[in-house]
C-alpha positions, 0 to 999 in steps of 0.5 A: 834265030827266026824273026818276024815283024813287030806285031803291032807296027806291022799291023799298022802298016798293013791295015792302019784304018781297021779298028783295033779297040772299042772302049767306052763308046770310043774306037781307035784304029791300029794306025792310031794305036801304033802312034800312041804306043810309040809315044808311050815307048819314048816316055818309058825310054826317057824314064830309063827303061832300056832293051833287056830290062825286066819291068813289072806291070800292075794295072787293070784293063784299059787302053793305057795298059794296052799301050804299055804292054806294046810299048815295052815290046817296042823297047825290047824289055821283058814284062812281068804281068802282075796279078792285081788281086795279090797282096803287097807281100806277094807282089813285091816277092814276084818283083824281087824274084823276077829281077824287076827293078821298075814297076809301072802302075796306077795310083790306086795300087800305090797303097797296096804296094806300100811304096810311099810308106817305106823305103823300097828297092823298087822304083815305080812309074805312075801311068797317070804321070808317065803318059803326060811326061817327056819323051826320048827318041830311040829306034824301036824294035822292028823284028821280034826274035821268036826264041826271046822271052817276052812276058813272065807270068807267075803261077798261082802257087798252090804248092810253095812259092809261085813260079815265073812262067817264061813266055817267048814271042814264039809262044805267043805267036804260035798260040795265036796261029793255033787258035786261028787254025782251029776256030777259023778267022772271019772278016767280021770277027770281034773279040770281047775282052773281059778277062784281065790282061795280066792273065794269059787268057786276056793277054792272048786276046790282045796278041791275036787282035794285032796278029789277026787284024781284028778289033777287041771290045775292051771291058775293064772288068766282067759284068754279065749285063755288059757282056750280053750287051756287047754280044747283042748290040756291039756284034762281038763274035767271040768271047772268052769265059770261065764257067762262073762268068757264063752262068751269070751271063745266062741268068742275065740273058733270060729269054733273049737270044744271041744274034747269028753273028755270035759264033764262039763262047770259048770256055776255059778255066777247068772242067765245065759242069755238064748242066751248064753245057746242056743249058747252052745247047738248048739256047743254041749258044756255041760253046767250045770248051778249051784246055790250057794254062799259063805254061801253054800260053793259053789254050792248047786243046780246043773242041772244034766247032763240028764236035761241039754237040756230039762231044759235049763235055770234052775239051777237044783235040790239040791245036794244030801245032801241038800234041797230047798224050796221057801218061802214068808212071812213065807209060802212055795210057790207052783210051779211057784210062785216067792219067796225067795230061802231057802236052808238046808244042811251040806254044809251050813255055821254055821253063820257069824263071830261076827254077831249073829243078822245077823246069827239068821236072816238068819238061822232059824230051820236049813234053810238058807234064801238066799235073792235070788229070784226064783221059782220051776217048777212042777218037782222041778227044780229051776229057779233063778230070781235075788238077792232080794236086786237087785229087782226093784219094779216099780208101784207095779210090780217086775222087775228082772234086770237079765231078762232085761240083758238077752234081752240086751245080746241077741243083737249082738251089745252088749258085756256086760250089767248091770241093776239097779233101780233108784228112780222114782217120778211116779213109785217108781223105774225105771230100767236103763241099762249100756252096753258095745258095740261090735261095732257101735250102737246107744241108739235108736237101743237098745231101738227099740230092747228091745221094741219088747222083754220086757213089757213097764214097764220093758224098761230101762228108760235110757241106758248108754255106758261104757267101762267096767263092774265092776266085782269082783274077780270071774268075777261076775257083781257088780251091786251096783257099777253101781250107780257110773257110773250114770252121775251127 
């Protein structure tokens, strides 16, 4: 059993006067954050929370949310990170499945949870009341056991009910270490946080902040204008984004440029359109594509800085503590052969909560089978193609929605694009596309554009205009939701 010092408490001891969080023109040091967290933990203990409890957290990004996240670790409770975009039924199901009897939330979510309108087996604590309430002394956790479950995050549930991914303290620790070994760590580093803490990309930044001893600039939600302001005026050096966020930031940036202090646009959330990467290249924006998921506690593959241009479009190589290979039907594939991405490392989940069958299916001999499709080049660089569940098989040919989306997004009159497969009596499946237009454009124009850039079997059978793409809390496209947009 390996133990390491409590991250925040140890950081407050080592460098108490360093800035931990910048938010709403205010700054708080690690020493001050530790004291706030300790008080919050005492308030939670007074409310009945104890070690080994499972507590759900439903909040939006804020200093108060940061306090609760760390406070639950000080108590030794497991935290279920609930997605603020889910429905009441989905939230209550996850609380039930996780065995969480208590939820810490904000007043604005009470109506969503329907807790006041009917009897519920779940107790709740309003953050507005908790932080002004009484305290109870206790001895906080001084050391974290690396094999102990820290957080539980539910997958998006594209097939069947979502699964609770168990993330240990060791998973989070090694994720932070692996990222630092790849991206490096500089004295002036400052991570802009716009992705929600209930998502692994957001929570991982919070962990890295206390482990590295660097500040985060905390935004409650994404705004392209505010993001660019944080980079240009507040000297953020690293930002985590998905393609949609980066596209909006480039539009807002216009003819301006980022300062030389900005060193990393960490791009995740699925394959990135090449036109987007090429535009960043012309603007000298250092984009590092990454690959990761909830089960790998954020990134597990990232493109090293020196290859950001020569390997454009690649997600890179595994982080230092991790391994990667491509398999198909139990066979390890050669370079440029398409198959399932399989990974291994100390940042990979120990399994799914209450899902022994799903755990055994996904984890074999220490290797995690991601369900994603990709290939390695001759030098070992990973190229992600798509989710296996999103793969379209038409007339025996594999069609990757991301490839079609990339072509659509390269058209100047299209702002967003999403592609799914539908049943086809002749071919088995055919792709159809949904687009958000930038201006006046016809379906015929889009078809003509695609004909010159896609094989005939890859051409969308239908193209539909919609006002907005369905996205999750981290701004990732939810392709499964597009089926609801098909005209009846």
